[in-house]
ZAMARGU-4260 file (C-alpha; in steps of 0.2 Angstrom, whole numbers, plus 5000, padded with zeros to 4 digits):
<rodrens>
0) 4992/5858/5441 | 4985/5852/5424 | 5000/5861/5415 | 5014/5852/5425 | 5021/5835/5420
5) 5024/5822/5433 | 5042/5821/5426 | 5052/5831/5414 | 5066/5823/5405 | 5078/5827/5390
10) 5071/5813/5379 | 5063/5795/5380 | 5080/5787/5382 | 5080/5793/5400 | 5064/5783/5404
15) 5072/5767/5412 | 5066/5751/5418 | 5069/5756/5436 | 5059/5772/5433 | 5045/5763/5425
20) 5045/5750/5440 | 5046/5764/5453 | 5031/5773/5446 | 5021/5757/5442 | 5020/5761/5424
25) 5016/5745/5413 | 5013/5755/5397 | 5018/5770/5387 | 5008/5781/5375 | 5021/5790/5364
30) 5020/5806/5354 | 5029/5806/5337 | 5034/5823/5332 | 5049/5830/5341 | 5048/5815/5353
35) 5052/5800/5342 | 5057/5809/5326 | 5064/5826/5322 | 5058/5839/5309 | 5066/5829/5295
40) 5057/5813/5301 | 5073/5805/5307 | 5070/5793/5322 | 5079/5798/5338 | 5095/5788/5339
45) 5093/5774/5351 | 5074/5774/5350 | 5073/5757/5341 | 5084/5749/5354 | 5075/5758/5368
50) 5058/5751/5362 | 5064/5734/5360 | 5071/5734/5377 | 5055/5740/5385 | 5045/5727/5375
55) 5057/5713/5382 | 5053/5720/5399 | 5035/5718/5396 | 5031/5736/5394 | 5016/5739/5382
60) 5018/5754/5370 | 5008/5763/5356 | 5010/5779/5347 | 4997/5793/5349 | 4999/5807/5336
65) 4990/5823/5332 | 4996/5822/5314 | 4983/5818/5300 | 4998/5811/5289 | 4995/5792/5291
70) 5010/5788/5280 | 5021/5797/5292 | 5015/5789/5308 | 5014/5772/5299 | 5032/5773/5294
75) 5038/5776/5311 | 5026/5763/5319 | 5033/5750/5307 | 5051/5754/5311 | 5048/5753/5330
80) 5035/5739/5328 | 5022/5748/5338 | 5003/5750/5335 | 4997/5768/5332 | 4983/5780/5332
85) 4984/5796/5322 | 4974/5812/5321 | 4971/5810/5339 | 4965/5828/5343 | 4976/5829/5359
90) 4973/5835/5373 | 4955/5829/5371 | 4952/5813/5380 | 4946/5802/5366 | 4963/5798/5358
95) 4970/5794/5375 | 4955/5782/5379 | 4958/5773/5363 | 4976/5771/5367 | 4971/5765/5384
100) 4960/5752/5376 | 4974/5747/5364 | 4986/5744/5379 | 4973/5736/5389 | 4979/5744/5405
105) 4972/5755/5419 | 4976/5774/5418 | 4987/5773/5433 | 4998/5761/5424 | 5000/5771/5409
110) 5014/5785/5406 | 5011/5797/5392 | 5027/5804/5384 | 5028/5819/5373 | 5036/5836/5370
115) 5021/5848/5372 | 5012/5854/5387 | 4996/5859/5378 | 4994/5842/5370 | 5003/5828/5378
120) 5004/5834/5397 | 4987/5842/5398 | 4979/5826/5390 | 4988/5814/5401 | 4984/5824/5417
125) 4965/5825/5412 | 4965/5806/5409 | 4974/5803/5426 | 4989/5795/5417 | 5007/5798/5422
130) 5013/5813/5411 | 5031/5814/5405 | 5037/5829/5396 | 5053/5828/5386 | 5063/5842/5378
135) 5060/5843/5359 | 5073/5833/5349 | 5074/5847/5336 | 5073/5866/5337 | 5062/5866/5321
140) 5043/5864/5323 | 5028/5866/5312 | 5019/5883/5313 | 5006/5879/5326 | 5019/5872/5338
145) 5031/5887/5335 | 5017/5898/5341 | 5014/5888/5357 | 5032/5886/5362 | 5035/5903/5370
150) 5019/5900/5381 | 5026/5882/5385 | 5043/5889/5390 | 5034/5901/5403 | 5025/5886/5410
155) 5041/5875/5411 | 5050/5889/5420 | 5037/5890/5433 | 5037/5871/5434 | 5055/5870/5437
160) 5055/5884/5450 | 5041/5875/5460 | 5051/5859/5458 | 5067/5867/5464 | 5057/5874/5479
165) 5050/5857/5482 | 5032/5864/5480 | 5028/5849/5468
</rodrens>
């Protein structure tokens, strides 16, 4: 189902070298808000080291964000030393395809990591990339995301129930 991620994790730090190898993932497209940074724009503790380790292991990465605030994305991208695309219009394919070109990888070798079903997961699944949903790192959200969270929680409950029953 287009709404269901391939993997559901607490945060990016649970994405290990072994996990990436097992799933033939050679590149990651990373969301920024509530995936890499919290509401106050603080980077998730351990994210820099995680990025550095992935790069050392040959994993290509880039940031793909829906925000139109280039300064915010640029600041995080500089701290993590990653290329970025902002104002991506996720879940539409265009931003994901730009990120794919940036990574120079096939869609089956790309994992998309984000905290939202209606942007990150749907977009990844539409593009035939490996969708990885993470829990938001902060309870606070911008208004549009706050509106979507109750719907997303219903989808997540259905996903977890199906996964528990081994239907997916």
